[in-house]
C-alpha positions as CSV (number, residue, x, y, z in Angstrom):
1,M,23.4,-18.8,-12.5
2,V,20.4,-17.6,-14.5
3,M,18.4,-14.7,-13.0
4,N,14.8,-14.3,-13.8
5,H,14.5,-11.1,-15.7
6,E,10.7,-10.7,-14.8
7,I,11.7,-10.4,-11.2
8,I,14.3,-7.8,-11.9
9,I,11.9,-5.7,-14.0
10,F,8.7,-6.0,-11.9
11,T,10.1,-5.8,-8.4
12,P,11.0,-2.0,-8.6
13,I,7.6,-1.3,-10.2
14,F,5.6,-3.0,-7.4
15,T,7.8,-1.5,-4.8
16,L,7.2,1.9,-6.3
17,L,3.4,1.2,-6.5
18,I,3.2,0.1,-2.9
19,G,5.2,3.1,-1.8
20,F,3.0,5.5,-3.8
21,I,-0.2,3.9,-2.3
22,A,1.3,4.2,1.2
23,L,2.1,7.8,0.7
24,R,-1.4,8.5,-0.5
25,I,-2.9,6.8,2.6
26,S,-0.4,8.5,5.0
27,K,-1.7,11.9,3.8
28,K,-5.1,10.8,5.4
29,R,-7.1,11.6,2.5
30,K,-10.6,10.1,2.6
31,R,-10.7,7.7,-0.2
32,S,-13.1,4.8,-0.7
33,A,-11.8,1.3,-1.4
34,K,-13.3,1.7,-4.9
35,S,-11.2,4.8,-5.8
36,I,-8.1,3.0,-4.3
37,Y,-8.6,0.0,-6.6
38,K,-9.0,2.4,-9.5
39,L,-5.8,4.1,-8.8
40,I,-4.1,0.8,-8.6
41,D,-5.6,-0.3,-11.9
42,D,-4.7,3.0,-13.5
43,L,-1.1,2.7,-12.4
44,E,-0.8,-0.9,-13.5
45,K,-2.1,0.0,-17.0
46,K,0.3,2.9,-17.2
47,Y,3.5,1.2,-16.1
48,I,3.1,-2.6,-16.8
49,Y,1.0,-3.0,-20.0
């Protein structure tokens, strides 16, 4: 049985990313869609690349 190492590596990262975004939204801060996409891009650059 061969496990795909990419799934093992990236699943926790994306779960953390989605959790972080949900936390930010739940604080009811007024953020534009543009700033949310910038936040996602910054986090992806920091943790994936």
